[in-house]
N, C-alpha and C positions, 0 to 999 in steps of 0.2 A: 307181256313183261314190260315194265316201264323202262324207258331209257334212263341211263344213269344221270344223276343230278350233278351239274358242273359247279364250279366255284361261285359263279354269279348267283345261282339259286340258293346256295348255302348262305351267302351274304344277306340275301333278302330275308331268309328265315331269322337271321340274327337281328335284323333291324326291326322286326315286328314288335318285340316286347320293350324296346327302348323307351317309347313315350310313357308307358305305364311305370317303368323303373324310375324315370326322372320324377314323375309325380310322387311316387313313394318316397324318394330321397328328400324332395322338398318338404313333404309333410313331416318326415322324421326330423328334419332340421327345425321346422317351426315348433314342433313339440319340445325339442331340446332347448331352443332359445327362448321359449315363452317364459315369462316370470311365473314363479309358483303362486298359486292362488291362496289367498287368505293368510299371508304371512305378515305379522305385525313386526314393528321395529323391536330390536332387542330390549327386554325389560318391560315391554308393553303387551297388553292383552288385546286379542282381536276384538273381543266384545266385552264391554263393561256393564255391570249391573249396579245401578245406583238406587238406593232406597231413600225415599223422601219422608215418609211418615209411617208410624206404627201405632196402632191403637188396639187394645190398651198396652201401656208399657209394663204394667204389673197387673197380672190377672188376679182378680178378687172375686169372692162369692157374690158380691152385690154389684159387680161390674158388668160390662157388655158381654153378651154370650158368643160373640164372634171376634176373630182376629182380622183386622183390616190392614193391609200392606199396600202402599203405593210406591211407585218408583219408575225408573226408565231403563230401557235397554239401548245402549249406545254402540253402534257398529263402527269400530275403528279400523276394520280391515279394508282391503281393496276390492272386495267382492260383495255381492248381495247376500244378506242373511235371509234364509227361507224358512217358512213354517216355524216361526218362533213362538214358543209357549213357555209359560211359567207355572211352577208348582211349589208347594211348601213341603218340607220334610222335617219331621219332629223326631229327635232322638230320645233315648231313655233318660230319665232324670239322673243328674250327676249326684254323687255322694262323696263329700270330702274335698279337701283342697287339691289333691293330686288329680282327681277326675275333673275338677273344675278347670285346672290349668290345661289339661289335655283338651277339653272342649274349647277353651279360648284359642288354642293353637290349631283347631280344626281336626283333632283326632276323632276317629270313629268311636262312638259309644257302644256299649254292650247291647245286644239285641237288635232285631230288625227295625229300621226306622219306619215311622208312619208317614205315608206319602199321600198327598191329596191329588185329586184329578188335575191334569194339566189344563190350563186356561190359555186360550190363544192370545198372543200379544199383537202379532201382525203377520200377514202372509209373507211379506217381504220388508226388509229394512235395507235401504240403499247404503252404500259406503258413505261414511261421514255424517250419517243422520241418526236419529234416535226415535224410539217409539215408547209412549207411556204405557203403564199397566196399573190396574187396580185389582187386588185379590181380596175377596171376602171368604173366610173359611170359618165354619162353626168350630167352637172349641170342644163341644161334646156332640154325640150323636153320629148318624151315618154321614160319610164323606167329610168327617171332621178331623181335627188333630187328636181326637180321642184322649182328651185330658180327663183323668179319673181321680187324681189326688194331687195334693200340694207337692211341689217340688220345683226344681230349676231344670228346664229342658233346653238343650241346644236345638236351634231351629235354623234351617237352611232355606233360603229363597233361591231356587235353582231355575235357570233359563236354558231350555233345550232348543235345538234347531240345526240347520245345516248351513254351511258356508260354501257358496259357489256350487261346484258340482260334487262336493263331498257328501258323505252320508250324514244322517242325523247323529248329533252328539251333544254333550253338555257344553254350552257356550260360555257360561259364567255363573257365579253364585256368590251370595253374601250370607254370612253366618252371624248369629248373635245368640245370646242367652235370654230365655223368656222365663222370668220368675212367676210361679203360680203359687199364691199364698191361700187361695180358696177356689173351689170349683164353682163356676157360675151356676146359680140355681140351687147350690147346696148350702149347707149351714156355714156359719163363720168358722174360721180356723180356731183350733184349740190354743189359746194364748197361755203363756206361762203365768204363774202367780204374780200378783202385783209386786213390782220391784225386782223380779227375777228375770225379766226379759233382757236380751242382749243389749248392752249399751252401745250406741252409735255415736261416734265422734268424727267430724269431718274437718280436716285441715283444708282451708280454702285459700290457695296461693294467689297473691297479687305480686308478681315479679316478672322480670324480663332480663335479658342479658345486658351488661353495661354498654352504654353507647356514648358516654361523654368522653371527649378528648381533653387531656390536660392543657390548660392555657394559663397565661400569666394573670396574676390578680388584677381585677378590673376589666379584663377582656370579655367580650360577649361569650355566652355559652356556646360551645361547638360540639356537634354530634357527628357520629360516623355516618349516619343516614337519617332519613326522615320517616322511617317506618312507624315510629311511635305516633306521628300525627294521624296515621290511619288507625292505629290500634286504640287511641284515645277517643276517636270520633265515633258517632253512633254507628253501630254495626261492626265496629272493630272488636278485636279479641278482649282487650282489657275493659273497654266500655261495656261489652256484653256481660262479662263476669260480674261487674258491679251492678248492672241493671237487673240481672237475674237474682242477685242477693236481695235487692229491695222488693222485687215482685214475688219471688217464691219463698223467701224466708223473712217475712216482716217481723218486727219486734214482737215478742210474745208467742210466736209460733213454735211448734216442735222443731222445725228445721233450724230456726234461729238459735234454739238452745243447744243444738248439736254442732254449730259452726264455730270455728276459731280461725280468724283471719291470720294468715301467715304472710307477712308483709316485708318487702325489702325496702329499707330506707333509701337506698340509692335510686330506686324507681320513683319514690315520692319526691326526692330532691330534684331529680331530672324533670319531673312534671312541673315542679315549682319554678325551676329555672326557665323552662320553656314558656311558661305563662307570661314571663316578662320580656319575651323576644329572644331569639337564638339564631344561630347559623348552622349550616350543614356542610360538611366536607364533600366536594364534588370528586368524581373519578379522576379528573385531571389534577387534583391537588389544590384547587381553589376553594372558595366558599360561596354559598348562596344563602339567602334568607330562608329560614324555616317557615312552614305554613301551618303548624299545629298549635300555636300559642293559645288560641281561644279554647280549642278542644282539651288541651292539657289542663287549663284552669278549671274547666267544668268537671273534668274527670276527678281532679284532686278534691274539689268541693264535694263531689258525690261520695268519694271514699271517706272523707271526714264524717259525712252524714251517716253512712252505713256502719262506721266503726264505733259510733256513739252507743255505749251500753253493751257492746259485744265483746266476746273474748278475742284478744289480739296477742299474737306472738311474733317476735321479730326474728327474721332470718339473719344469718351472718351478712354483714354489709357487702353488697354487690355480689353475693354468692361466693365469698372468699373460700378458697379451697383450704379448709382447716387441716386436712391431712398433709398438704404440701407445706404449709407454714410450720407444722410440727416436725416433719421430716427435715426441713431446712434449718431447724434449730432457731426459730424466730417466735418465741412465746409472746413477745410484745405485739407482733402483728396479729397473732391469734386473739389476744386480749382486745386489741383495737377493733378487730372485725366484730366481736360480740358486743363490746360496750358501745361502740359507735352506732351499730344497728339498733340496739335497744333504746338508747337515749334519743336518737333522732326520730324513730317511729313514735315514741311517746310525745316528743315535742310537737311534731307536725300534726299528728292525729289527736292530740290532747287526750291521751289515754295512758293507761299503765299496762304495758305488755306483761305476759306471764313471766315471772322472774326465774332466772337461772335455768332456763330450758332452751336447749339447742337442737335444731333440726339440721344436721349437716347435709351437704350435697348428696343426693341419692339415698339418704338414710344410711350411709355407710361410713364407718371409721375403722382405723386399725387400733391395736392395743395401745400403741404409744400415744396416739391422739386422744383416745379415751382417758388415759391416765393424765395427760396434760390438761385436758378440759376439766377433769375432776380437781386437779391441783389448783386450777384457776377459779374455782367456785361453782362450776356447773353441777347442778343436782340431778337434772333429768336430761337424758339423751333420747331423741326420737329416732329409732333405728328400724330398718327394714327387717321383717321377721326372718328372712333367709340369712341374715348376717349372724344370728345367734345359733349356737349349737344346742342340741337337746330338743325336747318336745314341748316347749312352752306353748300354751294356747295363744291364739292371736289376740293382741291387745293386752296381754298380761304384762305386769310390771316385774322386772327382774333386777337383781343387784349384780352389777358388774364387779370384777375383781378390783381391789384397791382398799385404801384405808382413809376414809371410807370410800367405797366405790360408788359411782353415780347410779341412779335408777334408770334402767332402759325401758322405754315404752315401745312395745313392738307394733310396728305398722303392718297391716295386712298385706303380704306380698301378692296374694291372688288379686286383691282389689287394685294394687299398683299395676299389675300386669293388665288388668282389664281397662285401666284408664290410660295406659301408655300406648305409644304407636307400635304397630306390628312391623318388624323389619324383615320377616321371613315369609311373607304371604305370597309364596310362589306355587301353592298347590291348587286344588280345585275351587277353593272359595277364598274370599277376602273378608276383612272386617273393617268397619269404619272407626273402630276404637283408636284413640290417640290422634284423631284428626279434627278438623273443624266441620266435618260433614254431619248431616243428620244421623241420629242414632249412635253418635260417638260414645254416649254414656250408657248405652243399653247393657253392655256387658257388666258394667259396675253395678247397675241395678240388679242384675242376676246374682252377683256375688253378695250384695246386701241381702237379697232374699234367701240365699243359701245360709248365711250366718243367722238370719232371723228365725229360720225354720229348724235350726239345730237344737238338739236337746240341751237344756241348761241344767247344771248340777243343782241338787236340792240344797246343798250346803256350800259354804264358802262364798267368796266374792263372785257375783255373776260375771259372765264374760263381757269383754268390751271389744267392739270392732272400731279400730281407728283407721279411717280411710284417708289416704294421702295421695292426691293426684300429683303429677310432675309439677315442679315449680313454674314451668312454662306451659302449663295446661292449655291445650289448643281448643278446648270446647267453646262453642258459641253460647250466646245467652239462652237459646232454647234448650241445649243439652245440659248446661249447668243448672237451669231451672228444672229440668226433668229429674236430675239426681236429687235435688232438694225436695221436689214433690214426692219422690219415692220414699225419702225419709219420713216425710209428713204422713204418707199413707201407712207405712209400717207402724209408726207410732199410734196412729188412730186405731189400728187393728189390735193394738196391745202386743205386737211382736217386737217392738224396739223401744228403747228408752234413751231419749236424747241426752247427750252428755258432752259438754265442750271440753277442750284440752285442760283448761284451768281446773275443772272439776275432777278430771282424771288424775292429775298430779297433786291435788290439794291434800294437805296433811302428810305428804311423803317427805321425810327428811332422812338424815344419815342413820337414825336409830330405828326407822321403820323396818320390821322384819319382812323380807321379800325372798322368793326363791332365787337361788344362785343362777347366774347366766354367764356364759363365756362366748367370746367372739370366735366365729368359725373361720373356715378357710377362705371364704369370700372376702373377709375383711383384710386379708393379706395381699389381695390382688388389685388394690385400688390404683387405677391409672391416674395418678395425681399430676398436677403441674410439675414440670421438670425442676429438679433441685438447683440447677444452674440458673434458671430464671429467678427462683426464690433468692439465691445469693445476690444477684444483681439488684433485685428489689430491696434487699436488706441494706446493701451498700448505699443506695439512693436514700433510704430511710436514715442512715447514719449522717449523711451529708445534710439532710433536711433538719435533723435535730441540732447539728452544730450551727446551722444558720438561724434556727429558731432561738437558740440560746444567745445569739448575738443581737437579736432585735429587741426593741422596746417601744412602748407607746410614745408617740411624739406629741405630748401635751394632752390636756383635758379635752375630751370629745373626739380625739383622733382614733382611728381604727386600732383594734387590738392586733398584736402580731399573729396570734392564733387564727384570726379571721383571714389572713392572707398567706400564711406559711403552712398552717395545719391542713388546709385542703389538699396539700400534696400527699398526706397520708391516705386520703380517700382515693387518690389516683393510684397509689401503690396497691391498695387493696383491690381496686378494679382490675389492675394488671394481673392479679393472682386469682381471678374468679375461676370457679370450677367450670364455667361455661366454655373455657378454652382448653379443657381436657382433651387429649388426643390430637391436638393441632399445634405442633411445635412452632410453626411459622407465625401463627397468631400470637402465641405466647411471647415470642421474641419481639414482635411488633409492639405489643402492649407495654412490655417493660422498657422497650426502647423509647417510647413516647414519654414515659416517666423520667427517664434519664435526661432526655432533652429538656424537659421542664425544669429539672433541677439545675441544669446548666444555664438555662435562661434566667432563673432567679439569681444565681450567683453572678452572672454577667451584668446584672443591673447595678452592682456595686463595684466600682473600678477606679483605678488611678488614671486620670485623664492623660492621654498621650500629648506631650508638649509639641507645639508647632515648630519650635526651633531648638537651638542648643543652648547650653549654659556655659558662660565664660567665667572662670574663677581666677581672680587676681591675687588671692592670698591662699595660704595653705589651709585655712580654716573657714572658708566662705560657706554660708548656709545655702541650701537648696529649698525652693518653695514648690511643693507639689500640690495638685488639686485632686481631691477624692470626691467622686460623684456618686450619688445614691438616687436611683430611679424607682425605688420601692416606696409604698405608701406608709412605711414604718421606719423609725429611726434605727440605725445599725451601728453597733460598736465595731470599730475597724482598727487594725494595726497595719501600718505600711511597713513592708519589709523590702530592703534592697539586697540584691544578691551580692555575695563577696566578689570584689574586683581588685586585681593587682594595682597597687599605687593609690588605693582609696580606702579609707577607714571610716566607718559610721558607727555611732552609738545606737543601741536599741531604742526604738521610738515608743512612746507611750500610746496606750489605746485611746482613740478619740471617737466621739459620737458624731455621726453624720446625719443631719436631719432628713426627714422624709422628703422626697422629691427635691433635694437640695444638694449642696456641695460644701466642702470645707477645705481650707488650705492647711497644709501640714509643712512645718519647717524642719528640714533635715540637716543636722550639723554633720559636716563631713571634714575629714582631714586628708589633704593631698600630700603624698610622699614623693611625687615626681611630677614633672611637667609633661604636657602632651595632651592627647585626646583619649577619652574614656567612653565606653559604652556600658551603661549600668541598667539592669532590669529591676523595675519596681513593681510590686503587686500588693493589692489590698487583701488582707486575710482576717478571719475571725480571731477573737482573742485565743481560741483554742488551736489556731494554726491552720484551719481549713482555708484553702485558696478560694477567693471570690471571683472577681472579674478577670479579664485577660491581663497579661503582663504588659506594662508600658516600658518602652526602651528609651532611656535618657542618653543624650549625647553631651559630654562634658569636655570643654577645652580649658586647660590650666596653663597659665603663664607664671604661676608662683613656683618658688623653689621650696622644696621640702626640707626637712631637718637634715637629712643626710647630705643633700646637695650643699646646703649652707655650711655644714661642718667641713666637708671636703674643700670647699672654696677658701674658707678661713685658714685651714691648715696649710694649703698651698701658698697663701699670702704670707703666712708666718715664715715658711721655709724660704720663700723668695727674699724676704727682708733679711733673714739671717745670712743667706749667701751673699747678698749685696753688701752687707755690713762687713763680712769677712774680707771681701775683695777690696773694699775701700780702706780697711785697716792695713792690709798688706801694702797698698800703694803709699799710704802715709809713712809707714815704717821704712819702706824702700827710699822714699824721698829724703827722709831724715839721714839715713846712712850716706846717701849721695852727697848731701851738703857737708857732712862731717869730713868725708874723704877729700872733698875739694879744698876745704880749709887747711887740712893737713898738707896737702900737696903744695899749696901756695907758700907755706912756711918751710917747706923742704924737710919735712919730717922723715928721717931715714928709716924710721921704723914702720912707715906706712906700708901697707900691703900692696905689692906690685905684681903684676903678672910677668910673663916672659918678655913682653915688649915694653915694660915700664908703666903700664896703665893699671890703676888700682882695680881690683876685682869687683867691688860693688858697682862701679860705674859700668863695667862691661855687662854684668848681669842685668842692670837696669835697662840698658840699651836692648838687650835680647827680649826683655819683657815688653 
């Protein structure tokens, strides 16, 4: 029998597992404190799939028999990506606009997708690095995409692999639409009869957000930033759009016949001003010289060249928010945005824009705006197809309500979605659409293919596809060129009929019979510029008009008032640009800059503040004031003195102050009291609008006014009367005294004596 174990033995038994327990606890802490593997920053993906090339962009019967895709896998995580492979997945052909919109958003299509075998990209991709890939997949046959008929298919380029110690999964994917208008090796597609193919019309925007800051006449052009210097330079966005036009849509080509340039006059004027030298506002509030003068000049010359002989339509000046100006009750600003844009686009490009045709911001207006535009002479409105109620086909012309109502040209909403940026790409795949990345126009090519393959009616007008990218279209020259090349290919195959905007609306007037169209719910939810901002802009416009009415040309050869005052209207329109929608702070800053410019223009005409005081020696002494004009035009001015007690002035006539000059004005004043006066004098327009700041005049008067003189004279008269009375009394008293004395010497008993024998007149005289 073993002896009993004492306390010391029990303690030794407890100590034996302690080292292992400590190790286990340390390991648990290390696991808990270790950072999670493969976690990207919020809003970022752990792995990006970037596509660089796709060939062919449109599958044709006489084209390549395989699809070639190249790209890169970028590891943005903190761990190594392992066993990375890429495969292609092809969905069923989409049918109709609803299915196409779903495919653009990444929705699953009906039927099981066709998956190609996975191709290894790299065994490992270290954190912060990338690996290229090249995939060649037959379009038909074994191991292919199994293309069997014409149609538009959603295609996904998927990348699979593992991150760190995790299991294999989908790391990233890119989706796009692949138009198939003919199966490689098969016969040509069945084209519609001649003249019955879908008409294709492309609005080609050349626009940007307003960047000019209001400055005084004669001051250098000032921009908010120098981004345009990059955009105008080779490789820049705007330069690429113009280059693609010349390369992929030369004069006489099918693509050229489908294009209508949609141009913003503000952008043309900005480029024109930049070419002569300009300044840029710095973050600290200062200015620095701009660097894009040469690039701006070259770009403007290229635009003039490309516009020659092409269809051109003018956008509202600076993208003016026509819904906002209408809601704010400013029809004159609406009219100015349209007339200014059309006139200046025509003048700068030496062309005639499509008449009475308006493309509002986003292709959306409300009923009030549509009615106001029609009342102002607009015959054609380019509207997004989703704005109209009913089942009008894409590109159809419809008559909006009104007497007469304008014609609505429906823009394809599916194409607009395909060309715009994706704001909700948080799912399994992303899309390059709406960016400057390669393949940005691929989805638009898919929509074009979808419309070209649709059945056309045997009777009635053939359908028209009007494609309208965003006015700030981000596509580079390669993608813009790809879209133009796609139109060329569809036309060559007899599936499309090029038709520019001018041809679409040609012959349409108030009497042309068109199907009725009404604006739907979307037109009532336009997030326009705030009405309070429009009201401030309108007030600035009223002050500008008053100033313009007071100016005149200062001699032969001198500048015209409109050359220096009218540009303020441009600044007002820029402050109401639809580019500022949804950003109240920017809206406030924009209209505030206009208000400051109006104040600066008014301050240039002022009454000069005297260095001393005026001394008036008479009650009707004149004052000499100097009115200064620092504007390059003559200004009609009326000097107004504020009412002051003790001082009266007659209304002054209107005088003309020469440009960059001054004029003395004589003010007739009447002083009604002596002393010191402070009088405020200000220059105003003939209509009473204040101009420059108030000048305070100090007057010292030693003259007596009318009341003072009258009181003094009256007092003098009273004093003379009182003195005369007193003198008369003394004379009479002296006479009585002398008479009394003579009687006394003769002893006249009848003389008047007092109680002591003294005659009374003598005693009274002594008292006095």
